[in-house]
C-alpha positions in Angstrom: 54.0 155.6 81.3 52.7 156.7 77.9 54.6 158.3 75.2 54.8 162.1 75.0 53.0 163.9 72.3 55.1 167.0 71.8 58.6 167.7 71.8 58.3 170.3 74.7 57.0 167.4 76.9 60.2 165.6 76.0 62.5 168.5 76.9 60.7 169.2 80.2 60.9 165.5 81.2 64.6 165.5 80.1 65.3 168.5 82.2 63.8 166.9 85.3 65.9 163.9 84.9 69.0 165.9 84.2 68.3 168.0 87.4 68.5 164.9 89.4 71.5 163.7 87.8 73.2 167.0 88.8 72.6 166.4 92.6 76.1 165.8 93.8 75.1 162.8 96.0 74.6 159.2 94.9 70.8 159.1 95.3 70.4 161.1 92.1 71.2 158.2 89.9 68.5 155.6 90.9 66.0 158.4 91.4 66.8 159.8 88.0 66.8 156.5 86.3 63.2 155.7 87.7 61.9 159.2 86.8 63.2 158.8 83.3 61.3 155.4 83.1 58.2 156.9 84.6 58.3 159.6 82.0 58.6 157.3 79.2 62.3 158.3 78.4 64.3 155.4 77.1 67.2 154.0 79.0 69.6 155.6 76.1 68.2 159.1 76.7 68.8 158.5 80.3 72.4 157.7 79.8 73.1 160.6 77.5 71.7 163.0 80.2 73.9 161.5 82.6 76.8 162.0 80.3 75.7 165.6 79.9 75.5 166.1 83.6 79.2 164.8 83.7 80.3 167.3 81.1 78.5 170.2 83.2 80.4 168.9 86.2 83.8 169.1 84.2 83.2 172.7 83.5 82.2 173.7 87.0 84.9 171.5 89.0 88.0 172.2 86.8 88.1 176.0 87.5 87.6 175.3 91.2 90.2 172.7 91.3 92.8 174.9 89.4 92.0 177.9 91.8 92.7 175.5 94.8 95.9 174.5 93.2 96.8 178.1 92.5 96.0 179.1 96.1 98.0 176.2 97.5 101.2 177.3 96.1 101.0 180.4 98.3 99.6 179.1 101.4 101.2 177.1 104.3 97.9 175.5 105.2 96.9 174.6 101.7 100.4 173.1 101.1 99.8 170.9 104.3 96.4 170.0 102.9 97.8 169.0 99.5 100.5 167.0 101.2 97.8 165.1 103.1 95.7 164.6 100.1 98.6 163.2 98.2 99.4 160.9 101.0 95.8 159.8 101.1 95.8 159.2 97.3 99.1 157.2 97.7 97.3 154.9 100.3 94.0 154.7 98.2 95.8 154.0 94.9 98.7 151.9 96.3 96.8 148.7 95.2 96.7 149.7 91.6 100.4 150.5 90.9 102.9 153.3 91.3 102.4 154.7 87.9 98.7 155.1 87.3 97.8 154.0 83.8 94.5 155.5 82.1 92.8 152.0 83.0 93.9 152.5 86.7 92.4 156.0 86.7 89.3 154.7 85.1 88.7 152.2 87.8 89.4 154.9 90.6 86.7 157.1 89.0 84.5 154.2 88.9 85.1 153.3 92.5 85.1 156.7 94.0 83.7 159.6 91.8 84.6 161.5 88.8 85.9 164.6 90.8 88.5 162.5 92.6 89.3 160.6 89.4 90.0 163.9 87.7 92.0 165.2 90.6 94.2 162.0 90.5 94.4 162.3 86.7 95.5 165.9 87.1 98.2 164.8 89.5 99.2 162.1 87.1 99.8 164.8 84.3 96.7 164.6 82.4 95.2 167.7 81.0 91.6 168.7 80.9 90.3 166.8 78.0 92.2 163.5 78.5 91.7 163.8 82.3 87.9 164.3 82.1 87.6 161.7 79.4 89.2 159.2 81.9 87.0 160.5 84.7 83.8 160.4 82.8 84.6 157.0 81.4 84.8 155.5 84.9 81.8 157.3 86.1 79.6 156.2 83.0 80.5 152.7 83.7 79.2 153.2 87.4 76.1 154.8 86.0 75.4 151.9 83.7 75.8 149.4 86.5 73.6 151.4 88.7 71.0 152.1 86.1 70.8 148.5 84.9 70.5 147.3 88.7 68.0 149.8 89.5 65.7 149.0 86.4 66.1 145.3 87.1 65.2 145.6 90.8 62.4 148.0 90.0 60.9 145.4 87.5 61.1 142.8 90.3 59.7 145.0 93.2 57.3 147.4 91.2 58.0 150.2 93.6 60.3 152.9 92.8 60.7 154.2 96.3 61.8 150.8 97.7 63.9 150.3 94.8 65.6 153.5 95.3 66.1 152.9 99.0 67.7 149.5 98.3 70.0 150.7 95.6 71.2 153.6 98.0 71.7 151.2 101.0 73.8 149.0 98.6 75.8 151.9 97.2 76.7 153.0 100.7 77.1 149.6 102.5 78.6 147.4 99.8 82.1 149.1 99.4 83.0 149.0 103.1 81.7 145.6 103.4 84.0 144.4 100.5 86.9 146.3 101.9 86.5 144.5 105.3 86.2 141.1 103.6 89.4 141.7 101.6 91.2 142.9 104.7 90.2 139.9 106.6 91.2 137.5 103.8 94.5 139.4 103.5 95.1 138.9 107.3 94.2 135.2 107.1 96.7 134.7 104.2 99.5 136.6 106.2 98.8 134.5 109.4 98.7 131.2 107.5 102.2 131.9 106.0 
């Protein structure tokens, strides 16, 4: 965990961490955070690298999203998919409000992912810059929560592999558990009335 002696080492380590953050599945965050720590990169550098990965995502995802929108205008199947997607968005975001404020969109991006956040921001009328600012803001809050949790747990356990597995299990298992608890409490409230 020593410091690096030359700038080329810094860029080499930063590239390794950025590569993990670019992996489109959740395991990249805890693994990238722990790799950055093991390479002597400060947490601020780790956060900046994650932000850079979100900017790269914006420039890769936006053209694909716009292409799907354009193709959807001429295809009956894509129109059906778009209608089903809109319906699923309405169901998912119904608890926020009918008119999605930027704060609601940030919460969606935090709770789901930046691509979904951007898609919903696009549907709400936000352009490239504001739409991605909203999506990236939510995703950065998510990253900061995961980064601090990962570093905290790793300091307690001292084992990066176990830490990563626990964080991944929580990332996958906690949201459905919270939804089930909420649904049960809502049904109890309805039956008690």
